[in-house]
N, C-alpha and C positions, 0 to 999 in steps of 0.2 A: 967759584960761582955760588950766590946766596940759592939754598935748594927751595926757599919759600917763594921766590921771585916768578915763577910759574902760576903761583896760585894766590893771586892778591886777595880774593874773597874769601879764601880759607883763613887767611890771618886776621879778617875783620870778625869772623865768626866767634873767636875765642872771647875777646872782651865783651862782646855783646850778650852771649851766653852768660858770662859771670855776671854781669848787672842783673839778668833776669832772675838768676838763681840767689843771689845775695837777697834781692828784695823778697823772694818769695820764703826764704829760710828764715831770715831775721823777722824779729817782733816789729811792729809799727813803729815802736818807740826808738828802735834802734837803727832804723834804715838812715842811709845818706840824705842829706837834704836835697830837695830837688832842684833848688835855686843853683846848687853847684854845676848843673848840667849847662845852664845859660852861660856861665862864667866860661867854661871849657868850649862852649859853643863860639863865643867871643875869640878865645884862643886860636881854636881851629881856623876861624876865618882869617886871622892874622897871619899864621902858618902859611895859608894857601896863597894869601895876596902879596906878601913880602916875597920879592924875587929872589931866588936860590943862591943867585951870586952875592947877596947881602950876607948870607949865613957863613959862618966860619965852618970849616970841616970838622972841626972837632966837636961841634953842637950839631951835627946832621942827625942824631938821634932824636932830637925835641921834637920834630913833626911827628915821627912814628909814635913817641909817647903821648903827645897832645891827641893825637887821633885815636889812639886806644882809651886815652881817659875819657874822651868825649863819648865814643861807643859805650863805655861802660855805663855813665853817668845817664846818658839817654836812653839806655835800656831800663835803666832803675825808674828815670821819670815816666816812661810808655808804660812799665808794670804797675806802678803804683796810681795811675790815671784808671789804669782797667780793674782796680779793686771797687767792687760794687759801694762799699761803705765811703769810698771817696768822692761819690756822686752824690751831688746835692739833691738830686730828684730821687734818690733811692728809697723805694717803698718801705725798704725795711727800717727805716727811721721812724716810720708810724705805722705799723704792719695792721692795725685794725679798721674796719670800715668798708665801704664800698669801692669796687675796682672794675676798671675795663681792662680786660687783656685779651691778647692774641694767643693761640695755640701754637706754640713754637716747634713741636715735634709731633709726628704723627702719634694719636693716641693708642694706647694699648687697650684693649677692650676685655674688660673682667665680667664675671657674671652679675654683678650689682653695680658696678661703677666703672668709669673710666680712670686710667693712669696716664696723666700727660704733663707735661712742659708748659708753663703759660709766662709769655713775656707781658710785664704789667705794662700798660700804656697811660692809664691814667687813674687818678684816685679822686673821689669826691670830698671835698672837704667844705664844710659850712655850707652846703647847697650849690657849692660851685664845683666845676670838675677843672682839675689842675694836672697839670703833665707828671707823670712818674715815669720811673725806669727800674729795670733789674727782672730776674726770671725766679720762679718758684716752681717745687714738685707739688703737684696737686691732685687728689683725689676726687672725682666728683661722683657723687653718688647717684644712681639713675631712678627715675620712676617709672613709672607703668609705662609710658610711652615708649622709653628707651630713644631720645633723639641720636640722629646720626651726627658724628662730629668728625672733623678732619683737620688736617693741618691747615693753618690760616684762618679758621672761623674765630669770631669775637665772642668773647664770652663776659657776660655781668655778672658778677657775684659779690656776695657779701660774707665776710669771713674775718678771721682772727689768724694770721699766719704766726707760725712758730720757727724760730731759728734752729736750723740743723745743727745738730751737735755731734762731735765724733764719740760715740758710745759703743766703739768696736771693744773686743777684748784683744789680748796682747797676740800679734804675729799674726793678725788676722785681716781680712778685705777690709779697708779702711773708707766705708761707702761716703762720710761726709767729704773726705777728701777727693773721692772720685766726681761728686756732685760740685765740690768747689771749682775744680779744673774746667768745668762745663759752666760757670757763672751761676750755680745754682745755690742759693744760701739759706732759702726757708722752704718751709712747706705748709700744707693745710689739707684738712677733711672737711669736705664742704658737702652738706646735707642737700637733698634734693630741691626743697623748697628756695635754697638760698643760692642758686645760680640758674641762669637761663643762657641760651645761645641767642645772640645779638645778631639781628640783621645788619649787615654792614659790609661793605666791599673789602676784600681782603687787602692788605698792604704788603703780601709777598706772593703775587702772581706768579712769577717765573716758577718759583720754589713749589707751589702749590702744584701747579701744572706737571712739574717733574715727579711729584709724589703719585698723581693721579695716573699718569703714565706708568708708574711702576705697578700700582694696583691693577690696572688692566692688564699689564706683561703677567703677573702673578695669576690673574683668573685665567689667562691663555693656558698656563701650566696646569692649572685644576681642571680645566674644561677637557683637557686632552689625556686627562688620566694619570697625571703624575700625583701622587698621593704618599702618606705618612713620612718615613724618613727620608726618602728620595725628594718627596716636595721639598722637606725642611732644608736638604744639602744644596740642592738645585736654587732656591730662592736666596740662600746664605751667599753661594759660591758666584751666583750670576749677578743679583741685585742688590745684595747688603741687607737683605731682610732676614733678621735672627731670631723673630718671635717663635719660629717653630721648633727649635732646636731643643732636645732635651737635655737633661744633665749627663746621661750614660754617654751620650754621643759625643757630647764637648769634652768628656773625660777621655773617652778613646782617643780622639783627636789630640787631645793636649798631651797625652802619655806617650804618643809616638812622635810627637816633634811636628805635626801636620797641622796645627792648630790655624796656622797662617792661611790655609785652605779656604776657612770658613770664614774670615773676613775679607772682603775684598780690600785688597792692597796693591801695591805697584806691579805684581805679577800679572793682576787681572786686568789693570789698565795698560800694560805692556802688550799683552795678548790681543787686546781691543785694538789698540794701535796698530800690530802687525796685520790685524786682520782688515783693516781699513786701508793700509798702505798697499795691500795685496789687490783689493777693490779698484784703487786708484791708479794702478799701473798704467792705464790709457791715457793719462794725463802727460803731455810732452814735457820737454825740458826747457821750453821758453819761459821766460820770467813772469808772464800772465798765467801760464800752466801752473807755475811752481806757487804763485801767490793765490791761486784759487783752491790748489790742493792745501796749502797751508791754512786757508780759512774753514775749509770742509773739515779737516782733521781738527782743528782746535774747537770748532763748534761740536762735533761728536764727541769728543773727549771730556769736555767741560759739561756737556749735557748729561753724559754718563757719570761724572763726578756728583752733578746734582741729582741724579736718580737713585744714587747708593747714600743720600742724606750726608754729603760733605763730611765724611769721616777723615780724621787726621791722615792717615795711611793713602786714601785716595788723593787728597787735597795735595800731600806731598809729590805723588806720582805724577799728576795732572801737571803740577809747577814744573816738575824737571822733565817732563816731555815736551811742554810748550816751548820752553827756551831752545833745545837742539832743533824742532820744529822750525821754529822761525828763522835759528841760525843757518838752517839747512836751505830756507825759501829766500834767503839773502846771501848765500853763497858766503857764510861767515864761518870760520872753524871754531869748535868748541871742545873745552874740557870738562870731563864728568866731574872733578873736584869743586871745578869753579861753580858748574851749575849747580850740584848738591848744596854750595854754599850759598848760592844765591837764593834757591828755594827756601832754604831754611830761614835766612834772615827775613824773606818776604812773608813768609807764613807767620813768624813770630812776631812781627812788625803788627799784622792783623789782630793776633790772639798771643799774647805771650805766655798764657797759663797752659797753652799746649805743651810746653817744655815739661810738664810734670804728667802728660799721658803716656802711659807705658806703651801703648801701640806706637804712638808718635816716636818715642824714643827708639824702640826694637825698629822701626822702618828705616830709620836715619843711620842707626848703627850698622844694621845689614847691608845697606846699599853702600856704604863707606867699607865695609869690610870686604864685600864683592870687588869693588873697584881697585882697593889695594892688595888685597890677598888673593884674588882669584889667579892672575898669572903665575906668581910663585907657586901657589900650590898646584895648578895645572902643570907647570915644568917639572914636576917630581917625577911624573910617567911620561912616556911617549909610546904611542900605538900606531901602528902603520893600517890597521883594518879600521872600516869606519864605524861599526858599531861598539867595539871596544872604546873608542876615541869618544864617542858621543857618551857613553856611559860616564865615562871618568870625567868628561866637561860636567855632567850633572852632579856628580858628586864634589867635584872641585869647588863648584858654586855652592853647594851645601855645606862644605866643609868651611869656607872662606865665612860665610854668614854666621854659622855656628860658633866660631871663634870669636867674632867680633860681638856677638849678643851674648856670649856664655857669661861673663859676670853679672850682667843686670838680670839675665833670665835666673840665675841662681838667686841674686839678692830678691827678687820680686814671687818667684814660683816654687824655689827650693825642692826643684827636681831637675833631673836631666834625662833625657830620652837616649837610652843605649843604641837603639837601631835607627837613630836618625837618617845614617846613610841608606840603609835597606828601604826604610820609608820613601826617600826622597827619589829612590831609582823607580819606584813603581806611582808615586804619587804625582809627581811632576809632569811626566808625560801623559798620564791619565787624566790630571785635571785640566791639561790644556784640550785635551780631545773633548772632555765634557763641556768646557767654555765653547768650543766651536759648535758643538752639537746642540747646545743650548741657545746660541745664537740661532741658528738653522731653525730650531724648534720654534722660536718666538717670531722670527720673521715671515713663516709658513703657517702662522696660527690660524688665518683666516682660510687656508687652503683644505678642504675636506679629505681625509684618508692619508694624504701624505704627511699632515702634521701630526696625526696619531701616530705614525709609524716613528716620526722624528722623536717624538715624546718618549715613546716605548724604548727607543734605542739610549735616548737620555735617562731614562728611569734604570735601564740595565746598566749603563758604565757608572752610575751614582751608586746602585747597588754593588756592583764590583769594587768600587772604591772603598765603601763603607765595610765590605768584608774582609778587603786586605787591610785595613786599618784595624779591625777588631782583630784579627788573626795575629798580627805584629803585637798588638796591645797584650795578648793573651801568652804570648812567648814568655819563657822564665827570664826574669831580671830584664824585663822590657824597659824599666824606668828604676834610677836611682833616684832615692827622696831623702830627706833629713838634711839638706844644705840650707843653712842660714848664717851666709856671711853679713858683717856690719858693711856700713858704708865705707868705712875705712879700707877694709879688708877686698871690697870691690873695686875700689881705685887702687889697690895693689895689685889685683889680678890684671887691670887694665894697662897699668905699668909694665908688668911683667910681658905681656903682649906687646907692647910697643917696642921695649927694648930687645926682646927676643927676635923681632921682625928686623930691627936696626943690626942686630949681630949677624944675622943669616944672610942679610942682603949686602951689607957693608964690610963685613968680616974685619971688624976692627977691636983690638982686644979691649979698649973702652967700654965698648957696649957691652962684652961679655961680663965685664965687672959691675956695669949696671944692672944687668940681668939677674945674675947671682946677688945682688944686694936687695933686690925688689923680693926673690924667692926667699931670704933670709929674714927680709921684715915680714912678708907674710906669715912663714913659720911662727916667728916671735910671736905676734900678734895672736895666732890660733892658740899657742902655748900659753899667753897670757891670760886668755880667756878662758882657758881650761883650768888654770891654777886658780882662777877668782870664783871658777863654780864649785871646787872642792870646797871652799869655806862659806859658800853663799847659802843663804837661807831666805825665803820670800813668802809672803801671805798674801794671797789673791781671792777677791771675791768677784766672780766671773757675771757679766751681764747675759743670764741664760734665759731671757724672756720672762714669762710668769713663772720661773722656776727658782730653786735655791741650789747654788754650786759654789763651794769655795775650797781653797787649796793651802796645804802646808807643803812646803819642799825644802830638803836640806840635803846639799851635795848632790847625789845623782839618785836620789828617791823622794817620791811625793806620794802624800796621801790626799784625796779628793773626797768631800763629803757633799752628797746630793740629796735632794728630796724634789723629785720631778711631779709636779700637780698636773701636767699637761698632756704627758706622754703615754702610751701603752708600754707595758713592761719589757718588752722586746725593743723598743726605740730608745732606752736608756742610754747604752754604751754607744750607739751610733751617735747620738746627740753631743754626750761627753766628749767624745773624739773630736767632733768638729768645734767644740769650743774651746777645750783645753789643749788639743792635739798639737797646735803650732806651738803653744809656748813650752809643752813638755819635750818635743823634738828639738826647740832652739836651745833648750838648756841641756839637752843629752841627758834626759831623765830617762832611765831605762825601765827601773823599778817602780811600778806605778800600783797603787793601792786605790780600789773604788770603793767607798763604805756609804751605806744608807745613813742619813741624817734621821733617826727616828724623833717624832716629836716628843715621844718620852725620852727625855735626854741621856735617862738613867740606862737605857737599853743601846746606845749607839756606842759601837766597840770600836778601838782603835788597834790597828794591827800592832802584832808583836814586835815586828821588826823595824817599827818607828819609834823607838823609844825616848826620842827628843820632844815628845808631846805628851803633855799631861791633859786631864779632863777630870772636872769634879762640876757635877750638875751641868748649869748653862754657860760655864767657864771653859776657855782652855788656856794653856801656858805654854807658850812656844817661844823658844830661844830667847828668854827673859821677857817677854811680851805679855800681858794679858788681855786675852779677847772673849769677849762675851756676845750670846746671840739671844735676843730678846723676841719670843713670838707671840706673847700674849700680855696682859696687864703684869705689872711688876709683882711678883710673888710676894706673899705675906710674911714678913720679918725682916724684909729688906729695908731697914730703916737707917742703918750707918752709910758711909761712904765708902765705896769700893775703887780703888785706884784702877782703872780699866785704860789700856791704850786705845784699843778698837772696840766699838759695840755695834754690831749687826741688827738691824730692825728688820724682822721677816715676818710673812703671813699678816700682815696690815693689823697690827695689834693697836688697841684703843688706847693710847698714852699720848702725852704730850712731852715735848722735847724739853721743857723745863724741869718736869718732873724725873725723866731720865736723866739728865744732866745733874741734878741735885744727888740723885743717888749714887750714880756710876762715875759721874766725871770724867768722861772719856776724852781722849785726845781729839778723835774723829768718830763721827758717828755715819755707819755706811748703810745706805736704805736699798735692798735688793728689788727684784722685779717684781716679786710677789706681792707687794704693797700697791694699794690701788693709788690712780693719779690724782684723786683729790686729796688724799692724806699725804701724800708726796709734796704737792704744793704746799700744803698748810705746814709741814715740818721744815721745808726749805725756807718759807717765810719767817718762820719761828725761829730757824736757826741764824738767818741773816740780822734779824732783830738783836738776839742775844749775841752776837758775834762767835757763833760755834762752828767750827769747820766740819760741814755735811758733806757728803759724797752720796749721790745717786746713780747708780750703775745704769739705770734706765736712759738717763741724761748724758751722763759724763762717761760711760764705758766701764770696764773692768777697774776695780781698785787693785792697785799693786803697791806694796812696800817691801824693799829690801830691809831686812833685820839683821 
């Protein structure tokens, strides 16, 4: 029997995911032609319409190949359509002018401005309003009146939008990519006199109403005495409101493997579903009762999904729960893998870019791991007593989810929580109790005295949860850090998990061979990386904001020169570790030297153990390359040509690119973040006119070169 036969939808997932991934990874000029999708659509109809009796048995595979090709190219077409620049109405094609926009996300209120996402609706062109589309990140400066702004409000603004570029450092969070997943391509800083709240009916009434309900529920918690970190966790855990979470709290939960508690996900939706199922037990088994129960469950689950902001994890959980609820009402059997596949395809049809969202990836992988691995893991031990059996069931779920998400977690977060099993023994039942208590506190909000008692119990439970999390995080060796696998190594880890599962379940010798082969390939790739590192040398100029930070690395050692203008003395090393720590850890560099780049260049000292770097005045020589740093006007006496490979302009020197190029003739001119925006724009324009390669770390991110 074909093992894929019970899972028809699962088979359709792979070509569909492949099409989306290819479109997102390849540059626009390399993507397959969208017209091919129409060709395969015709083929698909021919395969379906022609009776199977006319097909030769030898060519029975043709229909499967046609369907897979169609899904692959249909996914490409669907994804290409969703690229903002492919929309003829995209506002980014002409980003300057007057726009009418709607607030697309609840704004974040800062002391002097609103930070929000605007969906552009119209653009004023030659005195007439024309339809426009696209989303932008906007900072609206406040005036003295500080107007109220909420989701769905209409905004009239005059501004010039700037395209959001990837200005990140190596192995750091790529904010531009994160925004791109959300369809946000441009940003703008708007002064108070250039925007106004426009009186118009909201086009998103239902979602606006959901956010208003959420704000009302948050006020109930505040009014009943839930404060501080207890309020931050309660609002995140119950309603998906994460604005109050501080970095220390996030780090504690991330280091112990409990970060999923702070983001509303499938577990939270499942608990809400069980609570509603319990409340609706009185509905009988008749067809009308089942249909009524189905409608009530779907309404509450999807309203809760809107209430929490339609995050990808909650969307996945709501879609997955909706299918079995409908199937149960209609007395139809269901399979979890088919439901998982159906919800995945449905959500990606709506928004293909969600495939790049790490929360979305972890959510589906965790559920898939639980479905596939829970029973084999749970079957390892058998307990006759109730309590040990329940504890082991929790651990089995945790282990299954951890195995399925381990490779992608190491790839993205570079750490592993060693005590994740201990954490989940306490966190899973405690968080469930917190959710039930929180629901009780919100429902009883208008009732005096009882609501205060429920809120105090909620605050105590969250305090206990935070204390347990912090205690586990403080244990020795609570977290292993420094994992930086590449994409190929991540795929090899998943191949090892898959072949290992098949080896243990089928007990066939061929799977043992495949499993050992994947382990061998993984080890060889690791050895290849380490061997390459022994002969590698790199030069990096980091994007350090308004500061200077550049690095020379050779084999397992590196020296970093810094000159921080905007930080106090005690903040230097912490900031440098944030900027360069990922790169140094990923390269396995343990010997690090941090040196102050003195403005008097003759006093800058190179460590004695870094003898591959030489310095003379404003020049460095490293691995056969010549690098210069110009902080001021060209020194007197520099009349000849100096053959430099790289020249750093730092400290906003009053020079022209023509003058610099005629003297130093650099291969690349690098402009760090200490230069003013005006001078950067002037240099970049001058460089484009002269055909000189220029790199601004403020706009383009860190400058990296392997030497």
